[in-house]
All heavy atoms as atom14 arrays in JSON, in Angstrom:
{
  "sequence": "MSRQFTIDPATGTRVIADKAEQIAQELRRTVAAVEMIVDDLKGFYEVVSPLVKRLR",
  "atom14_mask": [
    [1, 1, 1, 1, 1, 1, 1, 1, 0, 0, 0, 0, 0, 0],
    [1, 1, 1, 1, 1, 1, 0, 0, 0, 0, 0, 0, 0, 0],
    [1, 1, 1, 1, 1, 1, 1, 1, 1, 1, 1, 0, 0, 0],
    [1, 1, 1, 1, 1, 1, 1, 1, 1, 0, 0, 0, 0, 0],
    [1, 1, 1, 1, 1, 1, 1, 1, 1, 1, 1, 0, 0, 0],
    [1, 1, 1, 1, 1, 1, 1, 0, 0, 0, 0, 0, 0, 0],
    [1, 1, 1, 1, 1, 1, 1, 1, 0, 0, 0, 0, 0, 0],
    [1, 1, 1, 1, 1, 1, 1, 1, 0, 0, 0, 0, 0, 0],
    [1, 1, 1, 1, 1, 1, 1, 0, 0, 0, 0, 0, 0, 0],
    [1, 1, 1, 1, 1, 0, 0, 0, 0, 0, 0, 0, 0, 0],
    [1, 1, 1, 1, 1, 1, 1, 0, 0, 0, 0, 0, 0, 0],
    [1, 1, 1, 1, 0, 0, 0, 0, 0, 0, 0, 0, 0, 0],
    [1, 1, 1, 1, 1, 1, 1, 0, 0, 0, 0, 0, 0, 0],
    [1, 1, 1, 1, 1, 1, 1, 1, 1, 1, 1, 0, 0, 0],
    [1, 1, 1, 1, 1, 1, 1, 0, 0, 0, 0, 0, 0, 0],
    [1, 1, 1, 1, 1, 1, 1, 1, 0, 0, 0, 0, 0, 0],
    [1, 1, 1, 1, 1, 0, 0, 0, 0, 0, 0, 0, 0, 0],
    [1, 1, 1, 1, 1, 1, 1, 1, 0, 0, 0, 0, 0, 0],
    [1, 1, 1, 1, 1, 1, 1, 1, 1, 0, 0, 0, 0, 0],
    [1, 1, 1, 1, 1, 0, 0, 0, 0, 0, 0, 0, 0, 0],
    [1, 1, 1, 1, 1, 1, 1, 1, 1, 0, 0, 0, 0, 0],
    [1, 1, 1, 1, 1, 1, 1, 1, 1, 0, 0, 0, 0, 0],
    [1, 1, 1, 1, 1, 1, 1, 1, 0, 0, 0, 0, 0, 0],
    [1, 1, 1, 1, 1, 0, 0, 0, 0, 0, 0, 0, 0, 0],
    [1, 1, 1, 1, 1, 1, 1, 1, 1, 0, 0, 0, 0, 0],
    [1, 1, 1, 1, 1, 1, 1, 1, 1, 0, 0, 0, 0, 0],
    [1, 1, 1, 1, 1, 1, 1, 1, 0, 0, 0, 0, 0, 0],
    [1, 1, 1, 1, 1, 1, 1, 1, 1, 1, 1, 0, 0, 0],
    [1, 1, 1, 1, 1, 1, 1, 1, 1, 1, 1, 0, 0, 0],
    [1, 1, 1, 1, 1, 1, 1, 0, 0, 0, 0, 0, 0, 0],
    [1, 1, 1, 1, 1, 1, 1, 0, 0, 0, 0, 0, 0, 0],
    [1, 1, 1, 1, 1, 0, 0, 0, 0, 0, 0, 0, 0, 0],
    [1, 1, 1, 1, 1, 0, 0, 0, 0, 0, 0, 0, 0, 0],
    [1, 1, 1, 1, 1, 1, 1, 0, 0, 0, 0, 0, 0, 0],
    [1, 1, 1, 1, 1, 1, 1, 1, 1, 0, 0, 0, 0, 0],
    [1, 1, 1, 1, 1, 1, 1, 1, 0, 0, 0, 0, 0, 0],
    [1, 1, 1, 1, 1, 1, 1, 1, 0, 0, 0, 0, 0, 0],
    [1, 1, 1, 1, 1, 1, 1, 0, 0, 0, 0, 0, 0, 0],
    [1, 1, 1, 1, 1, 1, 1, 1, 0, 0, 0, 0, 0, 0],
    [1, 1, 1, 1, 1, 1, 1, 1, 0, 0, 0, 0, 0, 0],
    [1, 1, 1, 1, 1, 1, 1, 1, 0, 0, 0, 0, 0, 0],
    [1, 1, 1, 1, 1, 1, 1, 1, 1, 0, 0, 0, 0, 0],
    [1, 1, 1, 1, 0, 0, 0, 0, 0, 0, 0, 0, 0, 0],
    [1, 1, 1, 1, 1, 1, 1, 1, 1, 1, 1, 0, 0, 0],
    [1, 1, 1, 1, 1, 1, 1, 1, 1, 1, 1, 1, 0, 0],
    [1, 1, 1, 1, 1, 1, 1, 1, 1, 0, 0, 0, 0, 0],
    [1, 1, 1, 1, 1, 1, 1, 0, 0, 0, 0, 0, 0, 0],
    [1, 1, 1, 1, 1, 1, 1, 0, 0, 0, 0, 0, 0, 0],
    [1, 1, 1, 1, 1, 1, 0, 0, 0, 0, 0, 0, 0, 0],
    [1, 1, 1, 1, 1, 1, 1, 0, 0, 0, 0, 0, 0, 0],
    [1, 1, 1, 1, 1, 1, 1, 1, 0, 0, 0, 0, 0, 0],
    [1, 1, 1, 1, 1, 1, 1, 0, 0, 0, 0, 0, 0, 0],
    [1, 1, 1, 1, 1, 1, 1, 1, 1, 0, 0, 0, 0, 0],
    [1, 1, 1, 1, 1, 1, 1, 1, 1, 1, 1, 0, 0, 0],
    [1, 1, 1, 1, 1, 1, 1, 1, 0, 0, 0, 0, 0, 0],
    [1, 1, 1, 1, 1, 1, 1, 1, 1, 1, 1, 0, 0, 0]
  ],
  "atom14_positions": [
    [[111.68, 11.81, 58.18], [110.9, 12.8, 58.84], [111.36, 12.95, 60.29], [111.42, 11.98, 61.02], [109.42, 12.26, 58.79], [108.44, 13.23, 59.44], [106.75, 12.66, 59.53], [106.34, 12.54, 57.82], [0.0, 0.0, 0.0], [0.0, 0.0, 0.0], [0.0, 0.0, 0.0], [0.0, 0.0, 0.0], [0.0, 0.0, 0.0], [0.0, 0.0, 0.0]],
    [[111.87, 14.12, 60.53], [112.26, 14.35, 61.97], [111.18, 15.04, 62.75], [110.42, 15.92, 62.23], [113.6, 15.2, 61.95], [113.28, 16.53, 61.9], [0.0, 0.0, 0.0], [0.0, 0.0, 0.0], [0.0, 0.0, 0.0], [0.0, 0.0, 0.0], [0.0, 0.0, 0.0], [0.0, 0.0, 0.0], [0.0, 0.0, 0.0], [0.0, 0.0, 0.0]],
    [[111.09, 14.66, 63.98], [110.08, 15.24, 64.77], [110.74, 16.08, 65.88], [111.76, 15.7, 66.44], [109.27, 14.12, 65.54], [108.38, 13.34, 64.61], [107.61, 12.36, 65.35], [106.79, 11.56, 64.42], [105.94, 10.67, 64.84], [105.73, 10.43, 66.11], [105.26, 9.97, 63.93], [0.0, 0.0, 0.0], [0.0, 0.0, 0.0], [0.0, 0.0, 0.0]],
    [[110.12, 17.14, 66.18], [110.63, 18.03, 67.24], [109.58, 18.13, 68.34], [108.4, 18.25, 68.02], [110.96, 19.41, 66.71], [112.18, 19.46, 65.82], [112.49, 20.92, 65.41], [111.59, 21.79, 65.5], [113.72, 21.11, 64.97], [0.0, 0.0, 0.0], [0.0, 0.0, 0.0], [0.0, 0.0, 0.0], [0.0, 0.0, 0.0], [0.0, 0.0, 0.0]],
    [[110.01, 17.93, 69.53], [109.11, 18.07, 70.64], [109.31, 19.38, 71.34], [110.48, 19.78, 71.56], [109.37, 16.91, 71.65], [109.06, 15.53, 71.08], [110.0, 14.75, 70.6], [107.74, 15.12, 71.06], [109.69, 13.46, 70.13], [107.42, 13.9, 70.55], [108.39, 13.07, 70.06], [0.0, 0.0, 0.0], [0.0, 0.0, 0.0], [0.0, 0.0, 0.0]],
    [[108.26, 19.99, 71.56], [108.38, 21.27, 72.33], [107.71, 21.08, 73.68], [106.69, 20.39, 73.82], [107.7, 22.43, 71.59], [106.37, 22.14, 71.4], [108.32, 22.69, 70.23], [0.0, 0.0, 0.0], [0.0, 0.0, 0.0], [0.0, 0.0, 0.0], [0.0, 0.0, 0.0], [0.0, 0.0, 0.0], [0.0, 0.0, 0.0], [0.0, 0.0, 0.0]],
    [[108.35, 21.65, 74.62], [107.83, 21.6, 75.99], [107.29, 22.97, 76.42], [108.03, 23.95, 76.26], [108.84, 21.12, 76.98], [109.3, 19.7, 76.57], [108.37, 21.16, 78.4], [110.44, 19.13, 77.47], [0.0, 0.0, 0.0], [0.0, 0.0, 0.0], [0.0, 0.0, 0.0], [0.0, 0.0, 0.0], [0.0, 0.0, 0.0], [0.0, 0.0, 0.0]],
    [[106.14, 23.04, 76.88], [105.58, 24.25, 77.38], [106.44, 24.74, 78.58], [106.71, 23.93, 79.46], [104.16, 24.04, 77.85], [103.47, 25.31, 78.4], [103.96, 26.42, 78.12], [102.52, 25.14, 79.15], [0.0, 0.0, 0.0], [0.0, 0.0, 0.0], [0.0, 0.0, 0.0], [0.0, 0.0, 0.0], [0.0, 0.0, 0.0], [0.0, 0.0, 0.0]],
    [[106.95, 25.94, 78.58], [107.77, 26.44, 79.68], [107.18, 26.31, 80.98], [107.79, 25.95, 82.01], [108.05, 27.93, 79.32], [107.84, 27.96, 77.92], [106.82, 27.02, 77.51], [0.0, 0.0, 0.0], [0.0, 0.0, 0.0], [0.0, 0.0, 0.0], [0.0, 0.0, 0.0], [0.0, 0.0, 0.0], [0.0, 0.0, 0.0], [0.0, 0.0, 0.0]],
    [[105.8, 26.51, 81.08], [105.14, 26.37, 82.36], [105.2, 24.93, 82.85], [105.37, 24.6, 84.02], [103.72, 26.84, 82.26], [0.0, 0.0, 0.0], [0.0, 0.0, 0.0], [0.0, 0.0, 0.0], [0.0, 0.0, 0.0], [0.0, 0.0, 0.0], [0.0, 0.0, 0.0], [0.0, 0.0, 0.0], [0.0, 0.0, 0.0], [0.0, 0.0, 0.0]],
    [[105.03, 23.99, 81.89], [105.04, 22.58, 82.23], [106.42, 22.19, 82.7], [106.56, 21.46, 83.71], [104.59, 21.7, 81.04], [103.29, 22.1, 80.61], [104.68, 20.25, 81.37], [0.0, 0.0, 0.0], [0.0, 0.0, 0.0], [0.0, 0.0, 0.0], [0.0, 0.0, 0.0], [0.0, 0.0, 0.0], [0.0, 0.0, 0.0], [0.0, 0.0, 0.0]],
    [[107.4, 22.71, 82.03], [108.77, 22.37, 82.35], [109.14, 22.87, 83.76], [109.75, 22.25, 84.56], [0.0, 0.0, 0.0], [0.0, 0.0, 0.0], [0.0, 0.0, 0.0], [0.0, 0.0, 0.0], [0.0, 0.0, 0.0], [0.0, 0.0, 0.0], [0.0, 0.0, 0.0], [0.0, 0.0, 0.0], [0.0, 0.0, 0.0], [0.0, 0.0, 0.0]],
    [[108.71, 24.11, 84.03], [108.87, 24.69, 85.33], [108.16, 23.88, 86.4], [108.75, 23.67, 87.49], [108.39, 26.15, 85.36], [109.06, 26.88, 84.3], [108.62, 26.82, 86.67], [0.0, 0.0, 0.0], [0.0, 0.0, 0.0], [0.0, 0.0, 0.0], [0.0, 0.0, 0.0], [0.0, 0.0, 0.0], [0.0, 0.0, 0.0], [0.0, 0.0, 0.0]],
    [[106.93, 23.37, 86.18], [106.22, 22.6, 87.13], [107.0, 21.31, 87.42], [107.07, 20.84, 88.56], [104.84, 22.3, 86.56], [103.81, 23.26, 87.13], [102.33, 22.73, 86.9], [102.14, 22.33, 85.54], [101.69, 23.09, 84.58], [101.52, 24.36, 84.8], [101.53, 22.66, 83.32], [0.0, 0.0, 0.0], [0.0, 0.0, 0.0], [0.0, 0.0, 0.0]],
    [[107.51, 20.71, 86.37], [108.27, 19.45, 86.55], [109.46, 19.68, 87.42], [109.81, 18.87, 88.31], [108.66, 18.84, 85.14], [109.66, 17.72, 85.27], [107.45, 18.39, 84.4], [0.0, 0.0, 0.0], [0.0, 0.0, 0.0], [0.0, 0.0, 0.0], [0.0, 0.0, 0.0], [0.0, 0.0, 0.0], [0.0, 0.0, 0.0], [0.0, 0.0, 0.0]],
    [[110.17, 20.75, 87.14], [111.34, 21.01, 87.96], [110.96, 21.35, 89.38], [111.65, 20.85, 90.38], [112.16, 22.18, 87.36], [112.73, 21.83, 86.03], [113.19, 22.73, 88.35], [113.33, 22.97, 85.21], [0.0, 0.0, 0.0], [0.0, 0.0, 0.0], [0.0, 0.0, 0.0], [0.0, 0.0, 0.0], [0.0, 0.0, 0.0], [0.0, 0.0, 0.0]],
    [[109.89, 22.1, 89.59], [109.4, 22.39, 90.88], [109.03, 21.12, 91.67], [109.25, 20.94, 92.89], [108.28, 23.41, 90.87], [0.0, 0.0, 0.0], [0.0, 0.0, 0.0], [0.0, 0.0, 0.0], [0.0, 0.0, 0.0], [0.0, 0.0, 0.0], [0.0, 0.0, 0.0], [0.0, 0.0, 0.0], [0.0, 0.0, 0.0], [0.0, 0.0, 0.0]],
    [[108.32, 20.2, 90.97], [107.94, 18.92, 91.61], [109.14, 18.07, 91.98], [109.16, 17.56, 93.1], [107.02, 18.13, 90.62], [105.63, 18.79, 90.51], [105.29, 19.62, 91.3], [104.95, 18.35, 89.55], [0.0, 0.0, 0.0], [0.0, 0.0, 0.0], [0.0, 0.0, 0.0], [0.0, 0.0, 0.0], [0.0, 0.0, 0.0], [0.0, 0.0, 0.0]],
    [[110.13, 18.02, 91.13], [111.32, 17.27, 91.45], [112.11, 17.91, 92.68], [112.59, 17.22, 93.52], [112.25, 17.25, 90.26], [111.89, 16.23, 89.24], [112.09, 14.83, 89.87], [111.76, 13.8, 88.83], [111.64, 12.46, 89.45], [0.0, 0.0, 0.0], [0.0, 0.0, 0.0], [0.0, 0.0, 0.0], [0.0, 0.0, 0.0], [0.0, 0.0, 0.0]],
    [[112.13, 19.24, 92.63], [112.76, 19.92, 93.76], [112.04, 19.62, 95.09], [112.66, 19.4, 96.12], [112.85, 21.47, 93.51], [0.0, 0.0, 0.0], [0.0, 0.0, 0.0], [0.0, 0.0, 0.0], [0.0, 0.0, 0.0], [0.0, 0.0, 0.0], [0.0, 0.0, 0.0], [0.0, 0.0, 0.0], [0.0, 0.0, 0.0], [0.0, 0.0, 0.0]],
    [[110.7, 19.57, 95.08], [109.97, 19.28, 96.27], [110.25, 17.88, 96.71], [110.36, 17.6, 97.91], [108.47, 19.5, 96.0], [107.59, 19.17, 97.17], [107.91, 20.07, 98.39], [108.29, 21.24, 98.24], [107.69, 19.56, 99.6], [0.0, 0.0, 0.0], [0.0, 0.0, 0.0], [0.0, 0.0, 0.0], [0.0, 0.0, 0.0], [0.0, 0.0, 0.0]],
    [[110.27, 16.91, 95.72], [110.62, 15.52, 96.14], [111.96, 15.39, 96.74], [112.13, 14.68, 97.74], [110.52, 14.66, 94.87], [109.11, 14.41, 94.35], [109.09, 13.64, 93.02], [110.18, 13.32, 92.48], [107.96, 13.32, 92.56], [0.0, 0.0, 0.0], [0.0, 0.0, 0.0], [0.0, 0.0, 0.0], [0.0, 0.0, 0.0], [0.0, 0.0, 0.0]],
    [[112.93, 16.11, 96.16], [114.29, 16.08, 96.71], [114.33, 16.73, 98.09], [114.97, 16.12, 99.03], [115.29, 16.83, 95.76], [115.47, 16.07, 94.45], [116.59, 17.09, 96.46], [116.17, 16.78, 93.36], [0.0, 0.0, 0.0], [0.0, 0.0, 0.0], [0.0, 0.0, 0.0], [0.0, 0.0, 0.0], [0.0, 0.0, 0.0], [0.0, 0.0, 0.0]],
    [[113.59, 17.8, 98.29], [113.5, 18.38, 99.59], [112.89, 17.45, 100.66], [113.41, 17.35, 101.74], [112.71, 19.67, 99.53], [0.0, 0.0, 0.0], [0.0, 0.0, 0.0], [0.0, 0.0, 0.0], [0.0, 0.0, 0.0], [0.0, 0.0, 0.0], [0.0, 0.0, 0.0], [0.0, 0.0, 0.0], [0.0, 0.0, 0.0], [0.0, 0.0, 0.0]],
    [[111.94, 16.73, 100.26], [111.24, 15.83, 101.22], [112.18, 14.67, 101.62], [112.3, 14.26, 102.75], [109.95, 15.23, 100.61], [108.84, 16.14, 100.53], [107.65, 15.6, 99.77], [107.69, 14.43, 99.22], [106.57, 16.33, 99.69], [0.0, 0.0, 0.0], [0.0, 0.0, 0.0], [0.0, 0.0, 0.0], [0.0, 0.0, 0.0], [0.0, 0.0, 0.0]],
    [[112.91, 14.15, 100.57], [113.86, 13.14, 100.83], [115.02, 13.64, 101.71], [115.46, 12.93, 102.66], [114.5, 12.57, 99.59], [113.52, 11.71, 98.76], [113.12, 10.44, 99.43], [113.99, 9.83, 100.16], [111.96, 10.1, 99.35], [0.0, 0.0, 0.0], [0.0, 0.0, 0.0], [0.0, 0.0, 0.0], [0.0, 0.0, 0.0], [0.0, 0.0, 0.0]],
    [[115.44, 14.82, 101.5], [116.48, 15.45, 102.31], [116.05, 15.62, 103.76], [116.81, 15.33, 104.66], [116.91, 16.8, 101.7], [118.07, 17.44, 102.36], [119.37, 16.53, 102.29], [118.45, 18.76, 101.67], [0.0, 0.0, 0.0], [0.0, 0.0, 0.0], [0.0, 0.0, 0.0], [0.0, 0.0, 0.0], [0.0, 0.0, 0.0], [0.0, 0.0, 0.0]],
    [[114.81, 16.08, 103.93], [114.26, 16.2, 105.29], [114.23, 14.88, 105.96], [114.55, 14.81, 107.17], [112.88, 16.85, 105.27], [112.9, 18.34, 105.01], [111.51, 18.99, 105.28], [110.52, 18.62, 104.26], [110.31, 19.33, 103.13], [110.99, 20.37, 102.86], [109.36, 18.92, 102.3], [0.0, 0.0, 0.0], [0.0, 0.0, 0.0], [0.0, 0.0, 0.0]],
    [[113.79, 13.82, 105.3], [113.74, 12.48, 105.93], [115.15, 11.97, 106.27], [115.38, 11.42, 107.33], [113.12, 11.54, 104.92], [111.6, 11.51, 105.02], [111.05, 10.33, 104.23], [110.01, 10.9, 103.4], [109.8, 10.7, 102.14], [110.54, 9.84, 101.52], [108.83, 11.32, 101.47], [0.0, 0.0, 0.0], [0.0, 0.0, 0.0], [0.0, 0.0, 0.0]],
    [[116.1, 12.3, 105.41], [117.47, 11.9, 105.63], [118.05, 12.67, 106.9], [118.69, 12.02, 107.69], [118.38, 12.16, 104.38], [117.83, 11.42, 103.31], [119.8, 11.75, 104.65], [0.0, 0.0, 0.0], [0.0, 0.0, 0.0], [0.0, 0.0, 0.0], [0.0, 0.0, 0.0], [0.0, 0.0, 0.0], [0.0, 0.0, 0.0], [0.0, 0.0, 0.0]],
    [[117.8, 13.9, 106.97], [118.29, 14.74, 108.12], [117.66, 14.23, 109.39], [118.28, 14.06, 110.38], [118.02, 16.22, 107.91], [118.23, 17.02, 109.12], [118.82, 16.71, 106.75], [0.0, 0.0, 0.0], [0.0, 0.0, 0.0], [0.0, 0.0, 0.0], [0.0, 0.0, 0.0], [0.0, 0.0, 0.0], [0.0, 0.0, 0.0], [0.0, 0.0, 0.0]],
    [[116.35, 13.9, 109.36], [115.63, 13.39, 110.53], [116.28, 12.01, 110.97], [116.48, 11.77, 112.2], [114.19, 13.23, 110.27], [0.0, 0.0, 0.0], [0.0, 0.0, 0.0], [0.0, 0.0, 0.0], [0.0, 0.0, 0.0], [0.0, 0.0, 0.0], [0.0, 0.0, 0.0], [0.0, 0.0, 0.0], [0.0, 0.0, 0.0], [0.0, 0.0, 0.0]],
    [[116.55, 11.18, 110.03], [117.24, 9.94, 110.31], [118.6, 10.1, 110.96], [118.96, 9.38, 111.89], [117.3, 9.01, 109.08], [0.0, 0.0, 0.0], [0.0, 0.0, 0.0], [0.0, 0.0, 0.0], [0.0, 0.0, 0.0], [0.0, 0.0, 0.0], [0.0, 0.0, 0.0], [0.0, 0.0, 0.0], [0.0, 0.0, 0.0], [0.0, 0.0, 0.0]],
    [[119.38, 10.97, 110.38], [120.75, 11.26, 110.95], [120.6, 11.8, 112.35], [121.39, 11.44, 113.24], [121.49, 12.2, 110.0], [122.8, 12.71, 110.62], [121.78, 11.5, 108.71], [0.0, 0.0, 0.0], [0.0, 0.0, 0.0], [0.0, 0.0, 0.0], [0.0, 0.0, 0.0], [0.0, 0.0, 0.0], [0.0, 0.0, 0.0], [0.0, 0.0, 0.0]],
    [[119.64, 12.69, 112.55], [119.46, 13.23, 113.92], [119.12, 12.17, 114.9], [119.58, 12.18, 116.03], [118.38, 14.32, 113.92], [118.87, 15.59, 113.28], [117.74, 16.64, 113.12], [116.55, 16.32, 113.28], [118.13, 17.85, 112.88], [0.0, 0.0, 0.0], [0.0, 0.0, 0.0], [0.0, 0.0, 0.0], [0.0, 0.0, 0.0], [0.0, 0.0, 0.0]],
    [[118.27, 11.18, 114.5], [117.92, 10.08, 115.35], [119.14, 9.24, 115.65], [119.36, 8.85, 116.83], [116.88, 9.17, 114.69], [115.46, 9.67, 114.86], [114.25, 8.61, 114.1], [114.63, 7.0, 114.66], [0.0, 0.0, 0.0], [0.0, 0.0, 0.0], [0.0, 0.0, 0.0], [0.0, 0.0, 0.0], [0.0, 0.0, 0.0], [0.0, 0.0, 0.0]],
    [[119.96, 8.99, 114.68], [121.18, 8.2, 114.93], [122.13, 8.88, 115.87], [122.66, 8.3, 116.82], [121.9, 7.86, 113.58], [121.02, 6.91, 112.73], [123.26, 7.33, 113.77], [121.48, 6.73, 111.3], [0.0, 0.0, 0.0], [0.0, 0.0, 0.0], [0.0, 0.0, 0.0], [0.0, 0.0, 0.0], [0.0, 0.0, 0.0], [0.0, 0.0, 0.0]],
    [[122.24, 10.25, 115.64], [123.15, 10.99, 116.57], [122.61, 11.0, 117.96], [123.35, 10.74, 118.96], [123.27, 12.46, 116.02], [123.96, 13.37, 117.07], [124.04, 12.44, 114.74], [0.0, 0.0, 0.0], [0.0, 0.0, 0.0], [0.0, 0.0, 0.0], [0.0, 0.0, 0.0], [0.0, 0.0, 0.0], [0.0, 0.0, 0.0], [0.0, 0.0, 0.0]],
    [[121.32, 11.13, 118.17], [120.79, 11.11, 119.49], [120.95, 9.74, 120.12], [121.24, 9.61, 121.34], [119.25, 11.39, 119.47], [118.94, 12.86, 119.15], [119.83, 13.67, 119.33], [117.79, 13.13, 118.79], [0.0, 0.0, 0.0], [0.0, 0.0, 0.0], [0.0, 0.0, 0.0], [0.0, 0.0, 0.0], [0.0, 0.0, 0.0], [0.0, 0.0, 0.0]],
    [[120.79, 8.64, 119.35], [121.03, 7.25, 119.89], [122.48, 7.1, 120.27], [122.77, 6.55, 121.32], [120.6, 6.22, 118.86], [119.12, 6.16, 118.62], [118.31, 6.74, 119.47], [118.64, 5.52, 117.62], [0.0, 0.0, 0.0], [0.0, 0.0, 0.0], [0.0, 0.0, 0.0], [0.0, 0.0, 0.0], [0.0, 0.0, 0.0], [0.0, 0.0, 0.0]],
    [[123.36, 7.61, 119.47], [124.8, 7.48, 119.82], [125.18, 8.31, 121.02], [125.98, 7.83, 121.85], [125.65, 7.91, 118.56], [125.66, 6.95, 117.4], [126.39, 7.61, 116.23], [126.28, 5.63, 117.76], [0.0, 0.0, 0.0], [0.0, 0.0, 0.0], [0.0, 0.0, 0.0], [0.0, 0.0, 0.0], [0.0, 0.0, 0.0], [0.0, 0.0, 0.0]],
    [[124.55, 9.47, 121.24], [124.79, 10.26, 122.39], [124.28, 9.52, 123.64], [124.99, 9.43, 124.7], [124.05, 11.61, 122.35], [124.75, 12.59, 121.43], [123.95, 13.88, 121.39], [124.52, 14.96, 120.51], [123.8, 16.15, 120.38], [0.0, 0.0, 0.0], [0.0, 0.0, 0.0], [0.0, 0.0, 0.0], [0.0, 0.0, 0.0], [0.0, 0.0, 0.0]],
    [[123.13, 8.85, 123.57], [122.6, 8.08, 124.62], [123.5, 6.88, 124.93], [123.79, 6.62, 126.12], [0.0, 0.0, 0.0], [0.0, 0.0, 0.0], [0.0, 0.0, 0.0], [0.0, 0.0, 0.0], [0.0, 0.0, 0.0], [0.0, 0.0, 0.0], [0.0, 0.0, 0.0], [0.0, 0.0, 0.0], [0.0, 0.0, 0.0], [0.0, 0.0, 0.0]],
    [[123.98, 6.23, 123.96], [124.91, 5.04, 124.12], [126.16, 5.57, 124.8], [126.66, 4.92, 125.74], [125.19, 4.45, 122.77], [126.14, 3.32, 122.86], [125.7, 2.06, 123.28], [127.46, 3.45, 122.47], [126.6, 0.98, 123.34], [128.36, 2.39, 122.47], [127.94, 1.19, 122.97], [0.0, 0.0, 0.0], [0.0, 0.0, 0.0], [0.0, 0.0, 0.0]],
    [[126.68, 6.7, 124.35], [127.94, 7.25, 124.97], [127.73, 7.6, 126.43], [128.6, 7.32, 127.27], [128.39, 8.49, 124.21], [129.58, 9.19, 124.81], [130.82, 8.68, 124.62], [129.38, 10.37, 125.63], [131.96, 9.34, 125.23], [130.45, 10.96, 126.22], [131.69, 10.46, 126.0], [132.77, 11.01, 126.62], [0.0, 0.0, 0.0], [0.0, 0.0, 0.0]],
    [[126.56, 8.2, 126.76], [126.26, 8.54, 128.15], [126.19, 7.3, 129.08], [126.58, 7.35, 130.19], [124.97, 9.34, 128.25], [125.11, 10.72, 127.69], [123.74, 11.45, 127.62], [122.77, 10.88, 128.09], [123.76, 12.54, 127.07], [0.0, 0.0, 0.0], [0.0, 0.0, 0.0], [0.0, 0.0, 0.0], [0.0, 0.0, 0.0], [0.0, 0.0, 0.0]],
    [[125.76, 6.19, 128.48], [125.66, 4.94, 129.26], [127.01, 4.27, 129.41], [127.42, 3.78, 130.41], [124.62, 3.96, 128.63], [124.68, 2.59, 129.2], [123.27, 4.56, 128.74], [0.0, 0.0, 0.0], [0.0, 0.0, 0.0], [0.0, 0.0, 0.0], [0.0, 0.0, 0.0], [0.0, 0.0, 0.0], [0.0, 0.0, 0.0], [0.0, 0.0, 0.0]],
    [[127.73, 4.19, 128.29], [129.0, 3.45, 128.28], [130.16, 4.19, 128.86], [131.07, 3.63, 129.49], [129.34, 3.03, 126.8], [130.7, 2.45, 126.7], [128.26, 2.12, 126.28], [0.0, 0.0, 0.0], [0.0, 0.0, 0.0], [0.0, 0.0, 0.0], [0.0, 0.0, 0.0], [0.0, 0.0, 0.0], [0.0, 0.0, 0.0], [0.0, 0.0, 0.0]],
    [[130.17, 5.55, 128.79], [131.31, 6.34, 129.2], [131.64, 6.14, 130.68], [132.77, 5.89, 130.99], [130.97, 7.86, 128.98], [132.08, 8.63, 129.39], [0.0, 0.0, 0.0], [0.0, 0.0, 0.0], [0.0, 0.0, 0.0], [0.0, 0.0, 0.0], [0.0, 0.0, 0.0], [0.0, 0.0, 0.0], [0.0, 0.0, 0.0], [0.0, 0.0, 0.0]],
    [[130.66, 6.14, 131.62], [131.05, 5.9, 133.0], [131.63, 4.47, 133.2], [132.48, 4.34, 134.05], [129.74, 6.05, 133.74], [128.86, 6.83, 132.89], [129.24, 6.49, 131.46], [0.0, 0.0, 0.0], [0.0, 0.0, 0.0], [0.0, 0.0, 0.0], [0.0, 0.0, 0.0], [0.0, 0.0, 0.0], [0.0, 0.0, 0.0], [0.0, 0.0, 0.0]],
    [[131.12, 3.55, 132.49], [131.59, 2.18, 132.66], [133.07, 2.07, 132.21], [133.95, 1.4, 132.83], [130.79, 1.17, 131.79], [129.34, 1.0, 132.23], [128.52, 0.18, 131.28], [129.28, 0.46, 133.66], [0.0, 0.0, 0.0], [0.0, 0.0, 0.0], [0.0, 0.0, 0.0], [0.0, 0.0, 0.0], [0.0, 0.0, 0.0], [0.0, 0.0, 0.0]],
    [[133.38, 2.73, 131.06], [134.73, 2.76, 130.58], [135.71, 3.38, 131.61], [136.77, 2.96, 131.83], [134.82, 3.41, 129.19], [136.29, 3.62, 128.74], [134.02, 2.58, 128.18], [0.0, 0.0, 0.0], [0.0, 0.0, 0.0], [0.0, 0.0, 0.0], [0.0, 0.0, 0.0], [0.0, 0.0, 0.0], [0.0, 0.0, 0.0], [0.0, 0.0, 0.0]],
    [[135.25, 4.59, 132.1], [136.04, 5.28, 133.11], [136.24, 4.36, 134.36], [137.34, 4.41, 134.96], [135.36, 6.53, 133.5], [135.44, 7.62, 132.46], [134.75, 8.88, 132.85], [134.7, 9.91, 131.72], [133.95, 11.13, 132.09], [0.0, 0.0, 0.0], [0.0, 0.0, 0.0], [0.0, 0.0, 0.0], [0.0, 0.0, 0.0], [0.0, 0.0, 0.0]],
    [[135.25, 3.61, 134.75], [135.37, 2.75, 135.94], [136.38, 1.64, 135.7], [137.17, 1.19, 136.55], [134.04, 2.19, 136.3], [133.87, 1.86, 137.72], [132.54, 1.4, 138.12], [131.57, 2.5, 137.93], [130.23, 2.19, 137.96], [129.8, 1.02, 138.08], [129.43, 3.17, 137.75], [0.0, 0.0, 0.0], [0.0, 0.0, 0.0], [0.0, 0.0, 0.0]],
    [[136.41, 1.15, 134.4], [137.26, 0.02, 134.13], [138.7, 0.44, 134.01], [139.64, -0.32, 134.09], [136.84, -0.64, 132.8], [135.6, -1.44, 132.86], [135.19, -1.91, 131.46], [135.72, -2.6, 133.8], [0.0, 0.0, 0.0], [0.0, 0.0, 0.0], [0.0, 0.0, 0.0], [0.0, 0.0, 0.0], [0.0, 0.0, 0.0], [0.0, 0.0, 0.0]],
    [[138.96, 1.7, 133.71], [140.37, 2.22, 133.6], [140.94, 2.21, 135.0], [141.83, 1.96, 135.5], [140.36, 3.65, 133.09], [140.14, 3.66, 131.59], [140.29, 5.01, 131.08], [139.9, 5.06, 129.65], [139.87, 6.11, 128.93], [140.14, 7.25, 129.44], [139.51, 6.08, 127.73], [0.0, 0.0, 0.0], [0.0, 0.0, 0.0], [0.0, 0.0, 0.0]]
  ]
}
């Protein structure tokens, strides 16, 4: 006996939309984290750059 499962198109669409929203949230968090890292690196560069120039 073989069973076939049918998925309601509206349910399938909701599942895809939910997954897309989860991916978007994760992407926003990742972008925010990268922006923080870039800002920290810029601050580090601003502090270290004059010292390096002075040592040359």
